[in-house]
C-alpha positions as a Markdown table, in Angstrom:
| # | Residue | x | y | z |
|---|---|---|---|---|
| 1 | Unk | -8.6 | 113.0 | -1.3 |
| 2 | Unk | -7.9 | 113.1 | 3.0 |
| 3 | Unk | -10.3 | 115.1 | 4.9 |
| 4 | Unk | -8.3 | 117.8 | 6.2 |
| 5 | Unk | -8.2 | 119.0 | 9.8 |
| 6 | Unk | -7.7 | 122.7 | 11.0 |
| 7 | Unk | -6.4 | 123.1 | 14.5 |
| 8 | Unk | -7.8 | 125.9 | 16.1 |
| 9 | Unk | -4.8 | 127.5 | 18.5 |
| 10 | Unk | -6.4 | 130.0 | 21.5 |
| 11 | Unk | -4.4 | 133.0 | 21.4 |
| 12 | Unk | -4.5 | 133.2 | 25.1 |
| 13 | Unk | -1.9 | 130.1 | 25.3 |
| 14 | Unk | 0.9 | 129.0 | 24.6 |
| 15 | Unk | 1.6 | 125.5 | 23.0 |
| 16 | Unk | 4.7 | 123.2 | 23.3 |
| 17 | Unk | 5.4 | 120.5 | 21.3 |
| 18 | Unk | 7.1 | 117.2 | 22.5 |
| 19 | Unk | 6.3 | 116.8 | 25.8 |
| 20 | Unk | 8.8 | 114.7 | 28.0 |
| 21 | Unk | 8.1 | 113.2 | 31.4 |
| 22 | Unk | 9.3 | 116.3 | 33.5 |
| 23 | Unk | 6.1 | 118.2 | 33.0 |
| 24 | Unk | 6.9 | 120.8 | 35.3 |
| 25 | Unk | 9.9 | 122.0 | 33.6 |
| 26 | Unk | 7.5 | 123.9 | 31.0 |
| 27 | Unk | 6.1 | 125.7 | 33.7 |
| 28 | Unk | 6.9 | 129.0 | 35.9 |
| 29 | Unk | 5.4 | 130.7 | 38.4 |
| 30 | Unk | 2.3 | 132.0 | 38.1 |
| 31 | Unk | 1.6 | 129.6 | 35.3 |
| 32 | Unk | -0.3 | 126.2 | 34.7 |
| 33 | Unk | 1.0 | 123.4 | 32.4 |
| 34 | Unk | -2.0 | 121.7 | 30.9 |
| 35 | Unk | -1.8 | 118.6 | 28.7 |
| 36 | Unk | -3.7 | 118.1 | 25.6 |
| 37 | Unk | -4.1 | 114.7 | 23.2 |
| 38 | Unk | -5.1 | 116.9 | 19.8 |
| 39 | Unk | -5.6 | 115.7 | 16.2 |
| 40 | Unk | -2.4 | 116.8 | 13.6 |
| 41 | Unk | -4.5 | 115.4 | 10.8 |
| 42 | Unk | -7.2 | 113.3 | 9.5 |
| 43 | Unk | -8.3 | 111.1 | 7.0 |
| 44 | Unk | -11.8 | 109.5 | 5.5 |
| 45 | Unk | -14.3 | 111.1 | 3.4 |
| 46 | Unk | -18.4 | 110.6 | 3.2 |
| 47 | Unk | -18.2 | 110.4 | -0.7 |
| 48 | Unk | -15.6 | 109.9 | -3.4 |
| 49 | Unk | -12.2 | 107.9 | -3.7 |
| 50 | Unk | -13.0 | 104.6 | -1.8 |
| 51 | Unk | -9.3 | 104.2 | -0.5 |
| 52 | Unk | -10.8 | 107.1 | 1.7 |
| 53 | Unk | -14.5 | 105.7 | 2.8 |
| 54 | Unk | -14.1 | 103.4 | 5.6 |
| 55 | Unk | -16.7 | 100.8 | 6.3 |
| 56 | Unk | -16.5 | 100.4 | 9.7 |
| 57 | Unk | -13.3 | 100.9 | 11.6 |
| 58 | Unk | -12.4 | 97.4 | 13.5 |
| 59 | Unk | -8.8 | 98.4 | 14.0 |
| 60 | Unk | -6.0 | 101.2 | 14.0 |
| 61 | Unk | -2.4 | 100.5 | 14.5 |
| 62 | Unk | 0.9 | 103.3 | 14.2 |
| 63 | Unk | 3.9 | 101.4 | 12.7 |
| 64 | Unk | 7.6 | 102.1 | 13.6 |
| 65 | Unk | 7.9 | 103.6 | 10.1 |
| 66 | Unk | 4.9 | 106.0 | 10.6 |
| 67 | Unk | 2.4 | 104.1 | 8.5 |
| 68 | Unk | -1.0 | 103.7 | 10.0 |
| 69 | Unk | -2.5 | 100.7 | 9.3 |
| 70 | Unk | -6.4 | 100.6 | 9.4 |
| 71 | Unk | -8.4 | 97.6 | 9.7 |
| 72 | Unk | -12.0 | 98.0 | 7.8 |
| 73 | Unk | -14.2 | 95.4 | 9.9 |
| 74 | Unk | -16.6 | 95.6 | 6.6 |
| 75 | Unk | -14.5 | 94.4 | 4.2 |
| 76 | Unk | -11.6 | 92.4 | 6.5 |
| 77 | Unk | -9.1 | 94.3 | 4.7 |
| 78 | Unk | -5.8 | 96.1 | 6.2 |
| 79 | Unk | -5.4 | 99.6 | 4.3 |
| 80 | Unk | -1.8 | 101.2 | 4.9 |
| 81 | Unk | -1.3 | 105.3 | 4.9 |
| 82 | Unk | 1.9 | 107.2 | 5.3 |
| 83 | Unk | 2.2 | 109.4 | 7.9 |
| 84 | Unk | 0.7 | 112.3 | 6.4 |
| 85 | Unk | -2.1 | 110.5 | 5.3 |
| 86 | Unk | -2.2 | 109.3 | 1.7 |
| 87 | Unk | -2.6 | 105.9 | 0.5 |
| 88 | Unk | -0.3 | 103.0 | -0.1 |
| 89 | Unk | -2.0 | 99.8 | -0.1 |
| 90 | Unk | -3.5 | 96.9 | 1.1 |
| 91 | Unk | -3.5 | 93.7 | 2.8 |
| 92 | Unk | -6.3 | 90.9 | 2.5 |
| 93 | Unk | -6.0 | 88.1 | 4.5 |
| 94 | Unk | -9.4 | 86.3 | 3.9 |
| 95 | Unk | -9.9 | 82.5 | 3.9 |
| 96 | Unk | -10.0 | 79.6 | 5.9 |
| 97 | Unk | -6.5 | 78.6 | 5.4 |
| 98 | Unk | -3.0 | 79.2 | 7.3 |
| 99 | Unk | -2.5 | 83.0 | 8.2 |
| 100 | Unk | -6.5 | 83.5 | 6.6 |
| 101 | Unk | -9.1 | 84.7 | 8.5 |
| 102 | Unk | -12.8 | 85.1 | 7.9 |
| 103 | Unk | -13.5 | 87.9 | 10.7 |
| 104 | Unk | -9.8 | 89.8 | 11.1 |
| 105 | Unk | -10.9 | 91.6 | 14.3 |
| 106 | Unk | -7.7 | 92.8 | 15.5 |
| 107 | Unk | -4.3 | 94.7 | 14.3 |
| 108 | Unk | -0.8 | 95.2 | 16.1 |
| 109 | Unk | 2.9 | 95.5 | 15.4 |
| 110 | Unk | 6.3 | 94.7 | 16.8 |
| 111 | Unk | 9.9 | 96.8 | 16.3 |
| 112 | Unk | 10.6 | 95.5 | 12.9 |
| 113 | Unk | 7.5 | 96.3 | 11.6 |
| 114 | Unk | 5.8 | 92.7 | 11.8 |
| 115 | Unk | 1.8 | 92.9 | 11.3 |
| 116 | Unk | -0.3 | 90.8 | 14.4 |
| 117 | Unk | -3.9 | 90.1 | 13.0 |
| 118 | Unk | -5.9 | 88.5 | 15.6 |
| 119 | Unk | -10.2 | 87.0 | 15.8 |
| 120 | Unk | -11.8 | 85.4 | 18.6 |
| 121 | Unk | -14.4 | 84.1 | 16.0 |
| 122 | Unk | -11.3 | 82.3 | 13.9 |
| 123 | Unk | -9.8 | 81.7 | 17.6 |
| 124 | Unk | -6.3 | 82.8 | 15.9 |
| 125 | Unk | -3.5 | 84.9 | 15.9 |
| 126 | Unk | -1.2 | 85.6 | 13.2 |
| 127 | Unk | 2.1 | 87.4 | 12.6 |
| 128 | Unk | 3.3 | 88.5 | 8.9 |
| 129 | Unk | 6.4 | 90.3 | 7.5 |
| 130 | Unk | 6.5 | 93.5 | 6.7 |
| 131 | Unk | 5.8 | 92.2 | 2.9 |
| 132 | Unk | 3.0 | 89.8 | 4.2 |
| 133 | Unk | 4.7 | 86.4 | 4.6 |
| 134 | Unk | 3.3 | 84.4 | 7.1 |
| 135 | Unk | 5.7 | 84.0 | 10.5 |
| 136 | Unk | 3.6 | 82.6 | 12.8 |
| 137 | Unk | 0.5 | 81.0 | 13.6 |
| 138 | Unk | -1.4 | 80.2 | 16.7 |
| 139 | Unk | -4.7 | 78.6 | 16.4 |
| 140 | Unk | -6.9 | 77.8 | 20.0 |
| 141 | Unk | -8.2 | 73.7 | 20.2 |
| 142 | Unk | -9.4 | 74.3 | 23.4 |
| 143 | Unk | -13.5 | 73.8 | 24.0 |
| 144 | Unk | -13.0 | 75.5 | 27.3 |
| 145 | Unk | -11.3 | 78.3 | 25.7 |
| 146 | Unk | -12.6 | 81.3 | 23.4 |
| 147 | Unk | -10.6 | 83.9 | 22.5 |
| 148 | Unk | -8.3 | 86.1 | 21.6 |
| 149 | Unk | -11.3 | 88.8 | 22.6 |
| 150 | Unk | -8.5 | 91.7 | 22.5 |
| 151 | Unk | -5.0 | 91.5 | 22.4 |
| 152 | Unk | -1.6 | 93.0 | 22.5 |
| 153 | Unk | 1.8 | 92.4 | 20.7 |
| 154 | Unk | 4.5 | 91.1 | 22.6 |
| 155 | Unk | 8.3 | 90.9 | 22.0 |
| 156 | Unk | 9.5 | 87.6 | 20.0 |
| 157 | Unk | 6.3 | 87.4 | 17.7 |
| 158 | Unk | 4.4 | 86.7 | 21.2 |
| 159 | Unk | 0.8 | 88.2 | 21.6 |
| 160 | Unk | -1.1 | 88.8 | 25.2 |
| 161 | Unk | -4.8 | 88.0 | 25.0 |
| 162 | Unk | -7.4 | 88.0 | 26.7 |
| 163 | Unk | -9.7 | 85.2 | 26.5 |
| 164 | Unk | -13.2 | 84.1 | 27.6 |
| 165 | Unk | -12.7 | 80.7 | 29.8 |
| 166 | Unk | -15.3 | 77.9 | 30.7 |
| 167 | Unk | -14.3 | 76.0 | 33.9 |
| 168 | Unk | -16.7 | 73.2 | 34.4 |
| 169 | Unk | -18.7 | 72.5 | 35.8 |
| 170 | Unk | -20.2 | 76.0 | 37.1 |
| 171 | Unk | -17.8 | 78.7 | 36.5 |
| 172 | Unk | -16.9 | 81.1 | 33.9 |
| 173 | Unk | -14.8 | 84.1 | 33.3 |
| 174 | Unk | -11.8 | 85.9 | 31.3 |
| 175 | Unk | -8.1 | 85.2 | 31.4 |
| 176 | Unk | -4.7 | 87.2 | 30.3 |
| 177 | Unk | -1.8 | 85.3 | 28.7 |
| 178 | Unk | 1.2 | 85.5 | 26.9 |
| 179 | Unk | 1.0 | 83.2 | 23.7 |
| 180 | Unk | 4.0 | 82.7 | 21.2 |
| 181 | Unk | 3.0 | 79.7 | 18.6 |
| 182 | Unk | 1.1 | 77.7 | 20.4 |
| 183 | Unk | -2.5 | 77.8 | 22.1 |
| 184 | Unk | -0.9 | 77.0 | 25.5 |
| 185 | Unk | 0.3 | 79.4 | 27.3 |
| 186 | Unk | 3.9 | 80.7 | 28.1 |
| 187 | Unk | 2.9 | 82.5 | 31.1 |
| 188 | Unk | -0.8 | 83.4 | 33.0 |
| 189 | Unk | -1.2 | 87.0 | 34.0 |
| 190 | Unk | -4.6 | 86.8 | 35.6 |
| 191 | Unk | -7.8 | 84.9 | 35.4 |
| 192 | Unk | -11.3 | 86.0 | 37.2 |
| 193 | Unk | -14.0 | 83.5 | 37.2 |
| 194 | Unk | -17.6 | 84.1 | 38.5 |
| 195 | Unk | -20.8 | 82.1 | 38.1 |
| 196 | Unk | -21.8 | 80.8 | 34.7 |
| 197 | Unk | -24.7 | 82.4 | 33.0 |
| 198 | Unk | -25.5 | 82.5 | 29.6 |
| 199 | Unk | -25.9 | 86.7 | 29.0 |
| 200 | Unk | -22.8 | 88.8 | 29.1 |
| 201 | Unk | -23.5 | 89.5 | 32.8 |
| 202 | Unk | -20.2 | 87.3 | 33.9 |
| 203 | Unk | -18.0 | 90.1 | 32.2 |
| 204 | Unk | -19.0 | 92.6 | 34.5 |
| 205 | Unk | -17.2 | 90.9 | 37.5 |
| 206 | Unk | -14.1 | 89.3 | 35.5 |
| 207 | Unk | -13.0 | 91.4 | 32.8 |
| 208 | Unk | -9.5 | 92.5 | 32.8 |
| 209 | Unk | -7.6 | 95.9 | 31.4 |
| 210 | Unk | -4.1 | 94.9 | 30.3 |
| 211 | Unk | -1.4 | 96.4 | 28.2 |
| 212 | Unk | 2.9 | 95.5 | 27.6 |
| 213 | Unk | 5.8 | 97.9 | 26.5 |
| 214 | Unk | 7.9 | 97.0 | 23.9 |
| 215 | Unk | 10.1 | 95.4 | 26.2 |
| 216 | Unk | 7.6 | 93.2 | 27.5 |
| 217 | Unk | 6.6 | 94.6 | 30.8 |
| 218 | Unk | 2.9 | 94.1 | 31.5 |
| 219 | Unk | 0.7 | 96.6 | 32.5 |
| 220 | Unk | -2.7 | 95.1 | 34.0 |
| 221 | Unk | -5.6 | 96.1 | 36.2 |
| 222 | Unk | -9.3 | 94.1 | 36.9 |
| 223 | Unk | -12.0 | 96.2 | 35.9 |
| 224 | Unk | -13.4 | 97.6 | 38.7 |
| 225 | Unk | -16.1 | 99.7 | 40.0 |
| 226 | Unk | -15.1 | 100.4 | 43.3 |
| 227 | Unk | -11.0 | 100.3 | 43.2 |
| 228 | Unk | -8.5 | 101.7 | 41.4 |
| 229 | Unk | -5.5 | 99.0 | 41.3 |
| 230 | Unk | -2.5 | 98.6 | 38.7 |
| 231 | Unk | -0.1 | 95.4 | 38.8 |
| 232 | Unk | 3.0 | 96.1 | 37.1 |
| 233 | Unk | 4.4 | 92.8 | 35.6 |
| 234 | Unk | 7.6 | 90.9 | 34.2 |
| 235 | Unk | 7.1 | 89.0 | 30.9 |
| 236 | Unk | 7.0 | 85.9 | 33.3 |
| 237 | Unk | 4.3 | 87.4 | 35.4 |
| 238 | Unk | 6.4 | 88.3 | 38.5 |
| 239 | Unk | 4.6 | 91.3 | 40.0 |
| 240 | Unk | 7.4 | 94.3 | 40.1 |
| 241 | Unk | 5.2 | 97.0 | 41.7 |
| 242 | Unk | 1.4 | 98.2 | 42.0 |
| 243 | Unk | -0.2 | 101.2 | 41.7 |
| 244 | Unk | -3.2 | 101.8 | 44.0 |
| 245 | Unk | -5.3 | 105.3 | 44.1 |
| 246 | Unk | -8.0 | 106.3 | 45.9 |
| 247 | Unk | -11.4 | 106.0 | 43.9 |
| 248 | Unk | -14.7 | 107.3 | 44.3 |
| 249 | Unk | -17.6 | 105.4 | 42.4 |
| 250 | Unk | -19.4 | 107.6 | 40.1 |
| 251 | Unk | -23.1 | 106.3 | 39.3 |
| 252 | Unk | -24.0 | 105.9 | 35.9 |
| 253 | Unk | -26.9 | 108.2 | 34.5 |
| 254 | Unk | -30.6 | 106.2 | 33.6 |
| 255 | Unk | -29.7 | 107.0 | 30.3 |
| 256 | Unk | -26.2 | 105.5 | 30.3 |
| 257 | Unk | -27.8 | 102.4 | 31.8 |
| 258 | Unk | -30.0 | 101.8 | 28.8 |
| 259 | Unk | -27.1 | 102.3 | 26.1 |
| 260 | Unk | -25.5 | 99.2 | 28.0 |
| 261 | Unk | -28.6 | 97.3 | 28.0 |
| 262 | Unk | -29.8 | 97.8 | 24.8 |
| 263 | Unk | -25.9 | 97.3 | 23.4 |
| 264 | Unk | -25.8 | 93.9 | 25.0 |
| 265 | Unk | -29.2 | 92.9 | 23.8 |
| 266 | Unk | -28.5 | 93.7 | 20.3 |
| 267 | Unk | -25.3 | 91.8 | 20.7 |
| 268 | Unk | -27.7 | 88.7 | 22.1 |
| 269 | Unk | -29.5 | 88.7 | 19.1 |
| 270 | Unk | -26.5 | 89.1 | 17.0 |
| 271 | Unk | -25.3 | 85.9 | 18.4 |
| 272 | Unk | -28.6 | 84.1 | 19.2 |
| 273 | Unk | -30.9 | 85.4 | 16.4 |
| 274 | Unk | -33.5 | 85.9 | 18.8 |
| 275 | Unk | -34.1 | 88.0 | 22.2 |
| 276 | Unk | -35.3 | 85.0 | 23.6 |
| 277 | Unk | -33.7 | 84.5 | 27.0 |
| 278 | Unk | -31.8 | 87.7 | 27.0 |
| 279 | Unk | -31.3 | 89.0 | 30.8 |
| 280 | Unk | -28.6 | 91.4 | 31.4 |
| 281 | Unk | -28.3 | 94.2 | 33.8 |
| 282 | Unk | -25.4 | 97.2 | 33.3 |
| 283 | Unk | -23.5 | 98.1 | 36.2 |
| 284 | Unk | -25.1 | 100.8 | 38.1 |
| 285 | Unk | -21.8 | 102.5 | 38.6 |
| 286 | Unk | -18.5 | 103.5 | 36.2 |
| 287 | Unk | -15.6 | 101.4 | 36.0 |
| 288 | Unk | -12.5 | 103.1 | 37.8 |
| 289 | Unk | -10.7 | 102.7 | 34.3 |
| 290 | Unk | -11.6 | 102.2 | 30.4 |
| 291 | Unk | -8.1 | 101.2 | 29.3 |
| 292 | Unk | -4.3 | 101.1 | 29.4 |
| 293 | Unk | -1.9 | 101.4 | 27.5 |
| 294 | Unk | 1.9 | 102.2 | 27.0 |
| 295 | Unk | 3.7 | 105.2 | 25.0 |
| 296 | Unk | 6.9 | 105.0 | 22.9 |
| 297 | Unk | 8.5 | 106.8 | 26.4 |
| 298 | Unk | 7.5 | 103.8 | 28.2 |
| 299 | Unk | 4.6 | 106.2 | 29.9 |
| 300 | Unk | 1.7 | 104.3 | 30.7 |
| 301 | Unk | -1.7 | 106.1 | 29.9 |
| 302 | Unk | -4.9 | 105.0 | 31.7 |
| 303 | Unk | -8.0 | 106.3 | 30.3 |
| 304 | Unk | -10.9 | 107.1 | 33.1 |
| 305 | Unk | -14.2 | 105.7 | 32.1 |
| 306 | Unk | -16.5 | 108.0 | 33.8 |
| 307 | Unk | -14.9 | 110.7 | 31.7 |
| 308 | Unk | -13.0 | 109.0 | 28.7 |
| 309 | Unk | -11.9 | 112.3 | 27.2 |
| 310 | Unk | -9.3 | 112.3 | 30.3 |
| 311 | Unk | -5.9 | 110.5 | 30.5 |
| 312 | Unk | -3.7 | 109.6 | 33.8 |
| 313 | Unk | -0.2 | 109.3 | 32.8 |
| 314 | Unk | 2.7 | 107.3 | 34.7 |
| 315 | Unk | 6.3 | 106.6 | 34.3 |
| 316 | Unk | 7.7 | 103.1 | 33.9 |
| 317 | Unk | 8.0 | 102.7 | 37.6 |
| 318 | Unk | 5.0 | 104.0 | 38.0 |
| 319 | Unk | 5.1 | 107.4 | 39.5 |
| 320 | Unk | 2.0 | 109.7 | 38.5 |
| 321 | Unk | 3.4 | 112.2 | 36.1 |
| 322 | Unk | 0.3 | 114.6 | 34.7 |
| 323 | Unk | -3.5 | 114.4 | 33.5 |
| 324 | Unk | -4.2 | 114.5 | 30.0 |
| 325 | Unk | -7.3 | 115.7 | 28.5 |
| 326 | Unk | -8.7 | 114.8 | 24.9 |
| 327 | Unk | -9.9 | 117.2 | 22.6 |
| 328 | Unk | -11.6 | 116.1 | 19.5 |
| 329 | Unk | -13.9 | 118.2 | 16.9 |
| 330 | Unk | -17.4 | 118.4 | 18.2 |
| 331 | Unk | -19.2 | 117.7 | 14.8 |
| 332 | Unk | -19.2 | 114.1 | 15.2 |
| 333 | Unk | -21.3 | 114.6 | 18.8 |
| 334 | Unk | -20.1 | 111.9 | 20.3 |
| 335 | Unk | -18.0 | 111.1 | 23.7 |
| 336 | Unk | -17.2 | 107.0 | 22.2 |
| 337 | Unk | -13.8 | 107.7 | 21.1 |
| 338 | Unk | -11.3 | 104.7 | 20.5 |
| 339 | Unk | -7.8 | 105.9 | 21.3 |
| 340 | Unk | -4.8 | 103.8 | 20.1 |
| 341 | Unk | -1.3 | 104.6 | 22.0 |
| 342 | Unk | 1.5 | 102.5 | 20.7 |
| 343 | Unk | 5.5 | 103.0 | 20.8 |
| 344 | Unk | 5.3 | 104.8 | 17.7 |
| 345 | Unk | 2.3 | 106.7 | 17.9 |
| 346 | Unk | -1.6 | 107.6 | 18.6 |
| 347 | Unk | -4.5 | 107.5 | 16.3 |
| 348 | Unk | -8.1 | 107.9 | 17.1 |
| 349 | Unk | -11.7 | 106.9 | 15.5 |
| 350 | Unk | -15.2 | 107.4 | 16.8 |
| 351 | Unk | -16.9 | 103.6 | 17.2 |
| 352 | Unk | -20.4 | 105.2 | 16.3 |
| 353 | Unk | -20.0 | 107.8 | 13.9 |
| 354 | Unk | -23.0 | 110.3 | 13.2 |
| 355 | Unk | -21.4 | 110.8 | 9.8 |
| 356 | Unk | -19.0 | 109.2 | 8.5 |
| 357 | Unk | -15.8 | 107.2 | 9.9 |
| 358 | Unk | -12.5 | 109.1 | 10.1 |
| 359 | Unk | -9.0 | 108.3 | 11.7 |
| 360 | Unk | -7.4 | 111.2 | 13.9 |
| 361 | Unk | -4.1 | 111.2 | 14.0 |
| 362 | Unk | -3.0 | 112.8 | 17.0 |
| 363 | Unk | -0.5 | 114.2 | 19.1 |
| 364 | Unk | 0.4 | 115.5 | 22.4 |
| 365 | Unk | 0.5 | 119.2 | 23.1 |
| 366 | Unk | 1.5 | 121.3 | 26.4 |
| 367 | Unk | -0.7 | 124.7 | 26.8 |
| 368 | Unk | 1.1 | 127.0 | 29.3 |
| 369 | Unk | -2.0 | 129.5 | 30.8 |
| 370 | Unk | -1.7 | 132.0 | 33.8 |
| 371 | Unk | -2.7 | 130.4 | 37.1 |
| 372 | Unk | -6.3 | 131.7 | 38.1 |
| 373 | Unk | -6.0 | 133.9 | 41.2 |
């Protein structure tokens, strides 16, 4: 009952699988080497077998054995599928006790196949064995910290998370830190503060992007509209090097600004029950980066914000390798794709599908084409 995806190859090009760090090795004189992320298969249907009908995809994760985990935001259930997309089973950690969530939101794993689930609403980070036994749990208790808003698994059942922080009496912002079995951070990588307000406007100036390699190396960047700068840090927080590149700010269209404003308004109503008091002005310019990810080769993937179909790829030393373009099916009529890259694979879905949710299993391909004269 999987939805099969048919890939169309361009006859004028040659496709090579299994990209290496040295992309030029595939090129020859007179040819250009182009990199793409494309679906190799997909799963998800509009009607039929309920195991392949996704209500609202909250999180995706590729596991070391090739399985794919799908966290359904509607049900709170994590469903597991083989590398080929065949249903295997599910895990439903629902409740209010140890290892249970009222609103599970994020999903991750480690090299042993242990499962990490986190939730800002539950203020909880939990690790489970591949057989769903609770291994570790961190529950937030501070009145001045709310999170994890986003999270990445770290070695030794750790979690690097970004949380909203309140610095009384008049500041608030975001903090990225490493947690391991306690709500007291092992390391704090970055904190950004701004004057407090009741809207989500403070996030425009304090948001932080981050990712972690499987050896614990952390990449972190301020989400900025006028700079492109990424710091590489040890797990203890010591800076190893910086990736700084020139960046020309790109203005958002009026339509893009209105979409962001309405999205923030709906979030405000969901949180407060009323539009009263809502005040938010989206940034005039696009951010230089949308998200950061690390793959199994230790490469850093940086996704653009103004053009979310473009990713810049760097090696572990911060050297730029190549640009990679996202090639997705047109029938869902969206540019708002969620791309999840981890050491064991790449999966994707659209945040707001026109018809019904589909999970795409992705692969990187190289296309060699004659260079234009």
